[in-house]
Residue, then its C-alpha position, 0 to 999 in steps of 0.5 A: m700854637n695851641y692856647k693853654k688855659p693858665t692853671i690857678s698857681s700860674r694865675l696867682w703868679i701872674i697877678n703877683y707879678f703884675t701887681n708889683l708894677s707901678c702902672l696899676p692903681d694901689h686901691l684895688d685888691y687884685k688877689a681878690l679879683n678873678f683872673k678875667a677881671f684882673i686881665f681886663i683891668f690890666r689891659r685897660k690900664m696899659k692902654m691908658t698910660n700917659t703920653a709921656l710914658r708912651a713917647e719915652n718907650s717909643n724910642s726903639r723905632t728906627i728913624t730915617f735920616k736924609s744923610r749921615e750929616h743929618e743923623k750926626f746933627y741929630e745926635e749932637y744937638l739933641k744932647k744940647c737941648r734942655y730936654q730930650d722929649v718928643y718936642h725937642q726930638a722933632l725940632v732937632y730932627c727937622l732942623g738937621i734935614d738941610r745944610d742951611t738949617r744945620e749951619n744956622v741952627n743957633k739963629i733958629y733956636n736958643f738951646k739955653t732958653g728953649c725959645v724959637k727965634t722967629e726973626c730967622l724967617q726974615e734973614g737972607w740965608q733962608t731959601s724956600g726949602s729952609l723956610r719950610i723946614v723951620r716952619m715945620a720945626f716951629n709947628l711941631y715944637c710950639n704946637g702952633t704958628p709962632s711967627v704969625y705974631d711977628h706981624e701987626d697987620a692982620e693981612k700979613q698975619l693971615s699970609e704968614c699963617s697960610c705958610y704953615t698949611v699942609e699944602d705949603l709945607f709938604c709940597c716939596g722934596y722934604a715931605k718924606f722927612f717931615w712925615e718922619a718928624i711927625k712920627i717922632r713928635y706923635p709916636e702914640y698915633c703913628s705906630 
């Protein structure tokens, strides 16, 4: 395809069109700028849009689910969350991976308060796989290791913290879905 340099009238149309967008700062007179300067500022501004807007606009990508039950769980429980942001999307996605976590979701997360229930890690229904899922969900949702503070002893805290390492979480059959959860949580870095 041949590139054709825009005419002056088409340049003015482009400038008029894009200056009406809310993503550009109001303090500049874009019509006084030459076309190259305007395009430079516009491209730079578009790269600097905030994370929330990028995350909001990233919903067009296809999400890989483990099963139809996983997908139905995601659609149903995301609606129950206080917000439908990337934090909640990653949390609900993770918690829907396995049947055990789907069945015990209300023991893991409080949908009314938006708080994780770290005591669920000590319950009898947990398996090695469900523990990994819950810790990955907590990590993506809280940006940390919230269950570490359930222990007073420093050694137990270190032991719990080590359960959140990449090696401990990803060395299982759920790694593919954990990576998908990371792409949901950090769309601006995984495109």
